[in-house]
Structures are given as C-alpha cells and as structure tokens.
C-alpha positions in Angstrom: 101.7 89.5 91.6 99.9 91.0 88.6 100.7 94.7 89.3 104.0 96.5 89.3 104.9 100.2 90.0 107.8 101.8 88.2 109.2 104.1 90.9 112.0 106.6 91.1 114.7 105.3 93.4 114.6 106.8 96.9 110.8 107.4 96.4 111.3 111.1 95.9 113.8 111.8 98.7 116.8 114.0 98.1 119.9 112.9 96.2 122.8 111.1 98.0 126.2 112.7 97.7 129.1 110.4 98.4 131.6 112.6 100.2 134.3 110.0 100.4 134.8 109.8 96.7 133.4 113.2 95.7 131.0 111.8 93.2 127.1 111.9 93.2 125.3 108.6 93.4 122.7 108.6 90.7 119.1 107.6 91.5 118.3 104.1 90.4 115.0 103.4 88.8 113.6 100.0 89.6 110.6 97.8 89.5 108.9 97.0 92.8 106.2 94.4 92.9 103.2 95.4 95.1 102.5 92.8 97.7 98.9 92.7 98.8 99.5 91.5 102.3 97.3 93.5 104.7 99.1 96.4 106.2 96.7 97.9 108.7 97.8 100.4 111.3 96.8 100.3 114.9 97.9 102.1 118.0 99.4 100.1 120.9 97.6 100.5 124.3 100.6 102.2 125.8 100.3 104.9 123.1 96.6 105.6 123.4 97.2 108.6 125.7 99.2 110.3 123.0 96.2 110.4 120.8 95.6 113.7 122.6 98.6 115.1 120.8 96.9 114.7 117.5 93.4 115.5 118.8 94.5 118.9 120.1 96.3 120.0 116.9 95.1 123.4 115.7 92.2 123.6 113.3 92.7 125.2 109.9 93.2 128.9 110.2 90.2 130.8 108.8 91.1 133.2 106.1 88.9 135.9 104.5 91.2 136.0 101.5 90.2 132.6 100.2 87.1 130.3 100.3 86.9 127.5 102.8 85.7 125.0 100.2 88.2 122.3 99.4 86.8 121.9 95.9 87.1 124.7 93.3 85.7 123.9 89.9 87.1 125.8 88.2 89.7 127.8 90.0 89.0 131.5 90.3 89.9 133.9 87.4 93.4 135.3 87.0 94.0 137.8 89.9 91.7 136.0 92.3 93.4 132.7 91.6 96.9 134.3 92.3 95.7 135.8 95.5 94.2 132.5 96.7 97.3 130.5 96.1 99.6 133.2 97.4 97.6 133.3 100.6 97.7 129.5 100.9 101.5 129.5 100.5 102.0 132.2 103.1 99.8 130.3 105.6 101.3 126.9 105.1 105.0 127.6 104.4 105.9 128.5 108.0 104.9 125.0 109.0 107.1 123.2 106.4 110.8 122.4 106.9 113.7 121.1 104.8 115.7 118.2 106.2 119.4 117.5 105.5 120.9 114.3 106.8 124.4 112.7 107.1 124.5 109.0 106.6 127.4 106.7 107.4 127.6 103.4 105.4 130.8 101.7 106.4 133.7 103.9 105.4 131.5 106.0 103.1 129.8 109.1 104.4 127.0 110.7 102.4 124.3 113.4 102.6 120.6 113.2 101.8 117.8 115.6 101.7 114.0 115.7 102.2 111.1 117.6 103.6 108.8 117.6 106.6 106.2 119.5 108.5 105.7 120.6 112.1 103.2 118.4 113.9 102.9 120.2 117.3 104.4 122.9 119.4 106.6 120.4 121.3 108.9 120.4 118.2 107.8 117.1 116.7 108.1 117.0 112.9 106.7 114.4 110.5 108.7 113.1 107.6 109.3 109.9 105.7 111.2 107.0 107.2 113.3 106.7 104.1 114.5 110.4 104.5 116.0 109.8 108.0 116.8 106.1 107.9 120.3 105.4 109.0 121.1 109.1 109.6 123.9 110.0 112.0 123.0 113.7 111.9 119.8 115.5 111.0 119.6 119.2 110.4 116.2 120.9 110.1 116.0 124.1 108.1 112.9 126.3 108.8 111.3 128.5 106.2 113.3 131.6 107.2 116.7 129.7 107.0 117.1 129.0 110.7 118.8 125.6 111.3 118.5 123.2 114.2 119.7 119.8 115.0 117.0 117.1 115.4 116.8 113.6 116.8 114.7 110.7 115.7 111.8 110.0 118.0 110.3 107.0 116.2 110.1 105.4 112.8 107.8 102.9 111.1 109.2 101.4 107.9 105.9 99.7 107.0 104.1 103.1 106.6 107.3 104.9 105.6 106.7 107.5 108.4 109.0 109.0 110.9 108.8 111.6 113.7 111.8 113.7 114.5 112.1 116.4 117.1 114.0 119.7 117.6 114.5 121.1 121.1 112.5 124.3 120.4 110.7 126.0 117.6 111.9 129.4 116.3 109.6 132.4 116.2 107.2 132.6 113.3 106.6 128.9 112.7 103.5 126.9 113.6 102.1 123.3 113.3 100.0 122.3 110.4 96.6 120.8 111.1 95.7 117.3 109.8 92.6 116.9 107.5 90.4 113.9 107.4 91.9 112.1 104.4 88.7 110.0 104.1 87.0 113.2 102.9 89.4 113.8 100.0 87.8 113.7 96.6 89.1 113.0 93.1 89.4 116.4 91.4 90.0 118.3 94.6 92.7 121.0 94.4 95.8 120.3 96.5 99.3 121.8 96.8 102.7 120.4 97.7 105.3 122.3 99.6 108.8 121.0 100.1 112.4 121.0 98.9 112.7 119.3 95.5 116.4 119.1 94.6 117.2 121.0 97.8 115.2 124.0 96.7 113.4 124.9 99.9 109.9 126.4 100.1 108.9 125.2 96.6 105.2 125.3 96.0 103.3 123.2 93.3 99.6 122.9 92.7 97.5 120.1 91.2 94.5 117.9 91.8 93.8 114.6 93.5 93.9 112.3 90.5 93.0 109.1 92.3 92.3 107.8 95.8 92.8 104.5 97.7 95.9 103.4 95.9 98.1 100.7 97.5 101.7 101.6 97.3 104.8 99.7 98.5 106.5 100.9 101.7 109.8 100.7 99.9 111.9 98.8 102.5 109.4 96.1 103.7 107.2 93.7 101.7 104.0 95.4 102.8 101.7 97.9 101.1 100.6 101.3 102.4 96.8 101.4 101.8 94.6 104.3 100.8 97.4 106.4 99.3 96.4 109.6 97.6 97.5 110.1 93.9 98.1 113.6 92.7 99.4 115.4 89.6 100.9 118.2 91.7 104.6 118.1 90.7 106.7 116.0 93.2 110.4 115.5 92.7 113.4 114.1 94.7 113.5 116.1 97.9 109.7 116.5 98.3 109.6 113.3 100.3 108.1 113.9 103.8 106.6 117.3 102.9 102.9 118.0 103.2 100.2 117.7 100.6 97.6 120.2 101.7 94.0 121.2 100.7 93.0 124.8 100.0 92.2 125.2 103.7 95.9 124.6 104.6 95.2 121.3 106.2 97.5 118.3 105.5 95.8 115.6 103.5 98.9 113.5 103.0 102.7 113.1 103.3 104.4 113.2 99.9 106.3 109.9 99.6 106.7 108.5 96.1 106.7 109.4 92.4 106.0 107.2 89.4 108.6 107.6 86.6 109.1 106.6 83.1 112.8 106.4 83.6 113.4 110.1 84.0 113.8 110.1 87.8 111.6 113.2 88.0 107.9 114.2 88.0 105.8 112.9 85.1 102.5 113.9 86.7 101.9 110.9 89.0 102.9 111.2 92.7 101.6 109.5 95.8 101.1 110.7 99.4 100.5 108.7 102.6 97.1 109.7 103.8 96.8 112.0 106.8 94.6 109.5 108.7 97.5 107.0 108.7 99.7 109.8 110.2 96.9 110.4 112.8 97.2 106.8 113.9 100.9 106.2 113.6 102.4 109.4 114.9 101.2 109.1 118.5 102.7 105.7 118.8 106.0 106.9 117.4 106.1 109.7 119.9 105.0 107.6 122.8 107.0 104.3 122.3 109.2 104.9 119.2 107.5 102.3 117.0 104.2 101.1 115.6 102.5 97.8 115.8 100.5 96.6 112.8 98.0 93.7 112.8 98.8 90.8 110.6 96.6 88.3 108.8 99.3 86.3 107.1 98.1 86.2 103.5 99.1 87.5 100.1 96.0 88.6 98.3 95.0 90.0 94.9 91.9 91.1 93.0 89.9 88.3 91.4 89.8 89.7 87.9 88.6 88.0 84.7 91.2 85.2 84.4 91.1 84.2 88.1 87.3 84.0 88.0 87.5 82.0 84.8 90.2 79.6 86.0 88.5 79.0 89.4 84.9 78.8 88.1 83.9 81.8 90.3 80.4 83.3 89.8 81.7 86.9 89.9 84.9 89.0 90.0 84.2 90.3 93.5 86.2 89.5 96.5 89.9 89.2 97.5 91.7 86.1 96.2 94.2 84.5 98.6 97.3 83.7 96.5 99.2 82.3 99.5 99.2 82.0 103.2 102.2 82.3 105.5 103.1 79.0 107.2 102.2 79.2 110.9 100.5 82.6 110.4 97.0 83.5 111.7 95.3 82.7 108.4 96.8 79.2 108.1 96.0 78.4 111.7 92.4 79.4 111.1 92.2 77.0 108.1 92.4 79.5 105.2 93.9 78.2 102.0 96.0 79.7 99.3 96.4 78.6 95.7 96.9 74.9 95.2 98.0 75.0 91.6 98.0 76.9 88.3 96.1 76.9 85.0 97.3 78.3 81.7 94.8 80.5 80.0 95.9 82.1 76.7 99.5 81.7 77.6 99.0 83.2 81.1 99.6 81.2 84.3 96.6 81.8 86.6 96.5 80.6 90.2 93.7 78.1 91.2 92.4 76.6 94.4 92.8 79.6 96.6 90.0 80.9 98.9 88.2 84.1 98.0 87.4 86.4 100.9 83.9 87.7 100.2 83.0 89.3 103.6 84.8 90.7 106.6 82.8 90.8 109.8 79.7 90.6 107.7 80.6 93.4 105.3 80.8 92.3 101.7 84.2 92.6 100.0 84.4 94.0 96.5 88.2 93.8 96.0 91.5 93.3 97.8 92.0 97.0 98.4 88.8 97.0 100.5 90.0 94.1 102.5 93.3 96.0 103.2 91.3 99.0 104.5 89.2 96.8 106.8 92.2 95.1 108.2 93.6 98.6 108.7 90.7 99.5 111.0 91.4 96.4 113.1 93.8 95.8 116.1 96.4 93.2 116.8 95.0 90.2 118.7 91.5 91.1 117.5 89.3 88.2 116.3 87.6 88.8 112.9 85.1 86.8 111.0 85.9 86.0 107.4 83.4 84.6 104.9 85.2 82.6 102.3 84.1 81.2 99.0 85.6 77.7 98.6 84.7 74.9 96.2 81.5 76.8 95.2 80.1 77.5 98.6 80.6 80.0 101.4 82.3 79.1 104.7 82.9 81.0 107.9 86.4 81.3 109.5 87.3 83.1 112.8 90.9 84.5 112.6 92.8 86.1 115.5 95.1 88.8 114.1 98.6 89.1 115.4 101.2 91.8 115.5 103.3 91.7 112.4 106.5 89.6 113.0 109.7 91.6 112.7 111.4 89.0 110.6 109.0 89.6 107.8 110.5 93.1 107.4 113.9 91.7 106.4 
C-alpha cells in the first residue's frame, strides 16, 4: 500500500513487566502498513435487543459552571478557563478507571496496564482489546483507589474494543454518556483522562486535529474507519480511556499514538469513534463477539499516478488493488489490478476496477467507501458502480461476515 503509520508498540497501552526474569520489556516501535479492506461494523440480530443498553445511557450532566457548547474559540480567559476544565475533570473522572492485567505467555508471566470507562450501571466497562487480550487476571482501579476483579465479557480485535465487567460499582462512580462522533469537528476542544505510565486520573487537553482517519486495528489486517485524531497528550497507559468533549460526553476511545521513535506523545494520537462503540458494545455484551460485513477487496485512493497509469478521467473513486479469491467481490465479477506500470521509477498498479458509486452514492475516495460499507450489514446486497476500460458498469455484491481465518 502507499501509506504507512509509524506507531508506538502496544498502541498506547501500559508497559509490560516480565516478572519471571525481573526485567522490563521495552516497547517496540514498528511500521504497520494500512490495509484498506472494508472494516464495517454491524450488530448481529441476536444482539439487537441490547441496543437498549446504549440507548438508555445517561445524557451529559448539565452544568452551570461551564458552557454546553462543544466548540470554544478561543478558550475562556485565565480563571474562567481553569474553572471550566476543573469542572470537566471532576465530572468525568469518576467514570474513568485504571486497568491492571496479568498475562501468562508460556512460562513467562507479565503485567500490563491501560485505562477504561464505565458504560452502564450493570458494571460494564469499555477498554481496548489490546489492553486485556490474553489476560489471566484483570484488576479495575476506580478513581478513589478502590480495586475490583473484572472478567472479559466480549472482545473484537477488528475494532480493538473490549467490554469487561465488575460485579458491582462502588459508591461515587457513574457511567459516561456517548456523544455522536459524527458531529465532532476539527478544532473542537477535547480532553483525555486515563493512566499514562500507570499514573491514574491524568487529565490532558487538546483539540481534534483531524477526522475520518483509517487506522490499523493492530492484530488483524483490517482498518478501523473514521478514527479521531487529536493533539491531546496520549501516552502508554492511556489506551482504552475516554476522549471527551467539553460536555463530558465520550467522543472516542483512546487507542493509538504516532511516534517518531520516542515511544511517547508527539502530538498525534488516535481514538476509536464513539459511534463504533455504540454499535459494537451491545454485541459484545450480548454474544461476546462482533460480526463485520466483508467485501473481499483491498482498496486505495486513486491519486495522480494511478489515474495517469490507468488513463482515468479523474482522481475520484476507490481503486481495487486486489480481490480475495472466492470472496464476495470476486464472485460478483469485480477485478483487481492485472499488472504494473513504472512511472518515474515508481511501480503503479494497472487494470483494477475503480468503484465510483455505492448504492447510487458517488464515491470520492477509499475512506468514503469504507464508511459506506460500515453502515451495511452482513449478507446485505449492495450495488457498486465500477469504472472499467473507460466505461461504467453495475455489479451486485452480497456482503458476507468476515471469515475468521483472515484475522490470523
């Protein structure tokens, strides 16, 4: 692919301490190619009833101490700003937890750390899948220091989300409401609360610096679409904690940081959007897993070189670089690249179809196609308009649930 993210190992989760040898395992910084295969969430029919769990979450708590507007441009002056942020922290912090895990890998036992937030009064807590993956013991630490054992209710590696549960919530804590992440705007003020480096109840502030990023899930070859980019400081241990707006609503789940090799914050972090949580969490609570629709293609933006090499009239659309053998796209007759051309020393794919419309809606780029797939359901038929050999053709594709062997 033509895009790569330089990510801190562990995607922001807490450091791993190898008890058996008494040495700390350093975070590895690695390059992860972004695969543009559609990763659209949907809720299984058996989990539809659990939508009420999310629908009945409390609304943001009104506060006379701070404005309800999500956008402040600029922030209030000196004392007013301090009061606003202090009020926000006091409101949100009781809904945030630190998470400590014990992981057994063969004969080696280690510990990890992360963050999370309370989803409902039944004790369900949202965090990242990579925080609790493989854990043999999970300890939740609430804002006042009270500790409780938790169990994993459900995980979804493709969205890097997990739901864990404690038997009962202590006094003085409360669930955090979910915002509509589609309403998030670039420049909007946001705050992150979590446990960077194990330092619980840490509060950082910044703005949304970009929207609709596609980020790798970390352990599967699929992207998480519509991620929120922020310059609020995120560090190892912030993973799974909430990114909130100034109304105290969760707009995203902090998951990843970009790094120049330092392993720490350099001003670019990413959060899984709250609307993905809104769709995935009920299924995790109800059935323990989540079913994603699958088109069976690898796509990328058209761009200048692909347009030039393929003789395309514009740079709009989603270019199909490859189709999975036996997948929905191949069965429908869609075609990936058939060869390459070298332009100014760069190998450029040629011969692939360009998706220019989805159910009649024109496609600008591959990210838009990912989002439209994300609004679909497994086994749903969709109409794709494809530009092939200079003319548009129609294809009907029946989406399928994503095969488990693709996650290996």
